[in-house]
Short mmCIF file of the C-alpha atoms (twelve columns), coordinates in Angstrom:
data_MODEL
# 
_entry.id   MODEL 
# 
loop_
_atom_site.group_PDB 
_atom_site.id 
_atom_site.type_symbol 
_atom_site.label_atom_id 
_atom_site.label_alt_id 
_atom_site.label_comp_id 
_atom_site.label_asym_id 
_atom_site.label_seq_id 
_atom_site.Cartn_x 
_atom_site.Cartn_y 
_atom_site.Cartn_z 
_atom_site.pdbx_PDB_model_num 
ATOM 1   C CA . UNK A 1   95.711  29.390 127.688 1 
ATOM 2   C CA . UNK A 2   92.254  27.640 127.652 1 
ATOM 3   C CA . UNK A 3   91.191  24.310 126.192 1 
ATOM 4   C CA . UNK A 4   89.749  26.092 122.949 1 
ATOM 5   C CA . UNK A 5   93.033  27.756 122.217 1 
ATOM 6   C CA . UNK A 6   94.925  24.386 122.813 1 
ATOM 7   C CA . UNK A 7   92.533  22.670 120.407 1 
ATOM 8   C CA . UNK A 8   93.074  25.366 117.725 1 
ATOM 9   C CA . UNK A 9   96.751  25.254 117.998 1 
ATOM 10  C CA . UNK A 10  96.656  21.383 117.481 1 
ATOM 11  C CA . UNK A 11  94.365  21.866 114.553 1 
ATOM 12  C CA . UNK A 12  96.602  24.516 113.028 1 
ATOM 13  C CA . UNK A 13  99.631  22.261 113.352 1 
ATOM 14  C CA . UNK A 14  97.658  19.353 111.828 1 
ATOM 15  C CA . UNK A 15  96.754  21.685 108.902 1 
ATOM 16  C CA . UNK A 16  100.237 22.685 108.136 1 
ATOM 17  C CA . UNK A 17  101.559 19.113 108.346 1 
ATOM 18  C CA . UNK A 18  98.656  17.914 106.106 1 
ATOM 19  C CA . UNK A 19  99.467  20.506 103.538 1 
ATOM 20  C CA . UNK A 20  103.060 19.144 103.470 1 
ATOM 21  C CA . UNK A 21  102.136 15.467 103.337 1 
ATOM 22  C CA . UNK A 22  99.823  16.146 100.414 1 
ATOM 23  C CA . UNK A 23  102.678 17.849 98.621  1 
ATOM 24  C CA . UNK A 24  104.778 14.847 99.202  1 
ATOM 25  C CA . UNK A 25  102.187 12.643 97.719  1 
ATOM 26  C CA . UNK A 26  101.814 15.066 94.822  1 
ATOM 27  C CA . UNK A 27  98.104  15.346 95.626  1 
ATOM 28  C CA . UNK A 28  97.876  19.025 94.787  1 
ATOM 29  C CA . UNK A 29  94.133  18.954 94.223  1 
ATOM 30  C CA . UNK A 30  93.540  17.887 97.832  1 
ATOM 31  C CA . UNK A 31  96.353  20.180 99.116  1 
ATOM 32  C CA . UNK A 32  94.807  23.392 97.804  1 
ATOM 33  C CA . UNK A 33  91.447  22.548 99.244  1 
ATOM 34  C CA . UNK A 34  93.175  23.345 102.560 1 
ATOM 35  C CA . UNK A 35  93.589  27.008 101.421 1 
ATOM 36  C CA . UNK A 36  90.742  29.454 101.295 1 
ATOM 37  C CA . UNK A 37  89.126  29.882 97.879  1 
ATOM 38  C CA . UNK A 38  90.782  33.240 97.324  1 
ATOM 39  C CA . UNK A 39  94.119  32.326 99.221  1 
ATOM 40  C CA . UNK A 40  97.498  33.958 98.333  1 
ATOM 41  C CA . UNK A 41  100.680 31.997 98.076  1 
ATOM 42  C CA . UNK A 42  103.920 33.953 97.616  1 
ATOM 43  C CA . UNK A 43  107.347 32.610 97.347  1 
ATOM 44  C CA . UNK A 44  110.566 34.531 98.170  1 
ATOM 45  C CA . UNK A 45  114.151 33.426 97.244  1 
ATOM 46  C CA . UNK A 46  117.088 35.670 98.087  1 
ATOM 47  C CA . UNK A 47  114.686 38.241 99.411  1 
ATOM 48  C CA . UNK A 48  112.978 38.636 96.199  1 
ATOM 49  C CA . UNK A 49  109.375 37.611 95.231  1 
ATOM 50  C CA . UNK A 50  109.752 34.866 92.654  1 
ATOM 51  C CA . UNK A 51  106.082 33.641 92.556  1 
ATOM 52  C CA . UNK A 52  102.801 35.044 93.560  1 
ATOM 53  C CA . UNK A 53  99.614  33.006 93.111  1 
ATOM 54  C CA . UNK A 54  95.949  33.843 94.073  1 
ATOM 55  C CA . UNK A 55  93.261  31.242 94.428  1 
ATOM 56  C CA . UNK A 56  93.119  27.439 94.389  1 
ATOM 57  C CA . UNK A 57  93.141  27.138 90.588  1 
ATOM 58  C CA . UNK A 58  96.348  29.123 90.128  1 
ATOM 59  C CA . UNK A 59  98.061  27.218 93.098  1 
ATOM 60  C CA . UNK A 60  96.916  23.846 91.782  1 
ATOM 61  C CA . UNK A 61  98.400  24.662 88.450  1 
ATOM 62  C CA . UNK A 62  101.659 25.996 89.647  1 
ATOM 63  C CA . UNK A 63  102.223 23.426 92.419  1 
ATOM 64  C CA . UNK A 64  101.433 20.466 90.158  1 
ATOM 65  C CA . UNK A 65  103.716 21.845 87.365  1 
ATOM 66  C CA . UNK A 66  106.604 22.316 89.843  1 
ATOM 67  C CA . UNK A 67  106.329 18.883 91.528  1 
ATOM 68  C CA . UNK A 68  105.916 16.906 88.321  1 
ATOM 69  C CA . UNK A 69  109.583 16.700 87.639  1 
ATOM 70  C CA . UNK A 70  110.479 15.182 91.032  1 
ATOM 71  C CA . UNK A 71  110.320 11.507 91.799  1 
ATOM 72  C CA . UNK A 72  110.528 12.142 95.579  1 
ATOM 73  C CA . UNK A 73  109.170 14.977 97.754  1 
ATOM 74  C CA . UNK A 74  109.669 15.291 101.502 1 
ATOM 75  C CA . UNK A 75  108.663 18.073 103.645 1 
ATOM 76  C CA . UNK A 76  109.956 17.989 107.322 1 
ATOM 77  C CA . UNK A 77  108.103 20.563 109.421 1 
ATOM 78  C CA . UNK A 78  109.791 21.552 112.613 1 
ATOM 79  C CA . UNK A 79  109.155 24.522 114.968 1 
ATOM 80  C CA . UNK A 80  105.800 26.158 114.779 1 
ATOM 81  C CA . UNK A 81  104.325 29.098 116.594 1 
ATOM 82  C CA . UNK A 82  100.734 30.423 116.233 1 
ATOM 83  C CA . UNK A 83  98.775  33.211 117.624 1 
ATOM 84  C CA . UNK A 84  95.014  32.587 117.586 1 
ATOM 85  C CA . UNK A 85  92.524  35.504 117.598 1 
ATOM 86  C CA . UNK A 86  89.076  34.260 117.231 1 
ATOM 87  C CA . UNK A 87  88.487  32.823 113.753 1 
ATOM 88  C CA . UNK A 88  91.819  34.186 112.549 1 
ATOM 89  C CA . UNK A 89  95.312  33.211 113.472 1 
ATOM 90  C CA . UNK A 90  98.932  33.770 112.270 1 
ATOM 91  C CA . UNK A 91  101.769 31.423 112.436 1 
ATOM 92  C CA . UNK A 92  105.425 30.575 111.484 1 
ATOM 93  C CA . UNK A 93  106.619 27.189 110.555 1 
ATOM 94  C CA . UNK A 94  110.250 26.035 109.764 1 
ATOM 95  C CA . UNK A 95  110.373 23.504 107.065 1 
ATOM 96  C CA . UNK A 96  113.117 21.286 105.427 1 
ATOM 97  C CA . UNK A 97  112.215 20.369 101.882 1 
ATOM 98  C CA . UNK A 98  113.947 17.625 100.045 1 
ATOM 99  C CA . UNK A 99  113.396 17.096 96.300  1 
ATOM 100 C CA . UNK A 100 114.884 14.276 94.353  1 
ATOM 101 C CA . UNK A 101 114.635 14.173 90.511  1 
ATOM 102 C CA . UNK A 102 116.606 13.501 87.285  1 
ATOM 103 C CA . UNK A 103 118.660 16.397 85.825  1 
ATOM 104 C CA . UNK A 104 120.952 15.908 82.824  1 
ATOM 105 C CA . UNK A 105 120.634 12.143 83.369  1 
ATOM 106 C CA . UNK A 106 121.843 12.297 86.862  1 
ATOM 107 C CA . UNK A 107 119.731 11.704 90.071  1 
ATOM 108 C CA . UNK A 108 119.956 14.983 92.015  1 
ATOM 109 C CA . UNK A 109 118.713 15.875 95.533  1 
ATOM 110 C CA . UNK A 110 117.903 19.417 96.330  1 
ATOM 111 C CA . UNK A 111 117.453 20.520 99.986  1 
ATOM 112 C CA . UNK A 112 115.830 23.873 100.876 1 
ATOM 113 C CA . UNK A 113 115.379 25.622 104.085 1 
ATOM 114 C CA . UNK A 114 111.941 27.341 104.133 1 
ATOM 115 C CA . UNK A 115 110.281 29.584 106.714 1 
ATOM 116 C CA . UNK A 116 106.477 29.793 106.182 1 
ATOM 117 C CA . UNK A 117 104.536 32.776 107.394 1 
ATOM 118 C CA . UNK A 118 100.726 31.890 107.471 1 
ATOM 119 C CA . UNK A 119 97.573  33.628 107.935 1 
ATOM 120 C CA . UNK A 120 94.797  31.225 108.891 1 
ATOM 121 C CA . UNK A 121 90.941  31.686 108.680 1 
ATOM 122 C CA . UNK A 122 88.245  29.555 110.185 1 
ATOM 123 C CA . UNK A 123 85.462  28.852 107.590 1 
ATOM 124 C CA . UNK A 124 82.677  26.505 108.242 1 
ATOM 125 C CA . UNK A 125 84.184  25.374 111.505 1 
ATOM 126 C CA . UNK A 126 87.541  24.314 109.692 1 
ATOM 127 C CA . UNK A 127 90.944  26.061 109.619 1 
ATOM 128 C CA . UNK A 128 92.178  27.048 106.162 1 
ATOM 129 C CA . UNK A 129 95.293  28.841 105.081 1 
ATOM 130 C CA . UNK A 130 94.304  32.317 103.707 1 
ATOM 131 C CA . UNK A 131 97.796  33.582 102.883 1 
ATOM 132 C CA . UNK A 132 101.220 31.718 102.949 1 
ATOM 133 C CA . UNK A 133 104.459 33.441 102.379 1 
ATOM 134 C CA . UNK A 134 107.345 31.037 101.861 1 
ATOM 135 C CA . UNK A 135 110.835 32.383 102.509 1 
ATOM 136 C CA . UNK A 136 113.341 30.075 100.802 1 
ATOM 137 C CA . UNK A 137 116.485 30.903 102.862 1 
ATOM 138 C CA . UNK A 138 118.986 28.487 101.484 1 
ATOM 139 C CA . UNK A 139 119.452 25.635 98.935  1 
ATOM 140 C CA . UNK A 140 121.888 22.796 98.595  1 
ATOM 141 C CA . UNK A 141 122.025 20.523 95.641  1 
ATOM 142 C CA . UNK A 142 124.058 17.272 95.226  1 
ATOM 143 C CA . UNK A 143 124.169 14.101 93.201  1 
ATOM 144 C CA . UNK A 144 122.502 10.958 94.749  1 
ATOM 145 C CA . UNK A 145 124.285 7.662  94.400  1 
ATOM 146 C CA . UNK A 146 122.196 5.196  92.485  1 
# 
């Protein structure tokens, strides 16, 4: 592995983490700028596709609509592996998502185990996500003490 590949791996890890941090801040406009203009985001739950979005505009609307009902959002990214091939790369990232919001007058915490499969592209010397498939493997919900 050469210095350029190590640099690309570090940049891809930073990209994935920044996407998560911007989601936590609910700054979806800035978040979707880290996707290519015509990027695809598809979400699977229970092995079935539940949402497929194309382009920054669709993603910004859907992500913003989803996050608006939560007062707290945390993404904790864990293991990540990437394969770099010139100006393209693929990667897998494990993520633990915690969402806290009010449901039926109760403060509820939802924890989700997600595996992201990403296709990356380098455009204008910056890495972007060209395609993201989120596999939501499990979910746990409980009431949070006030």
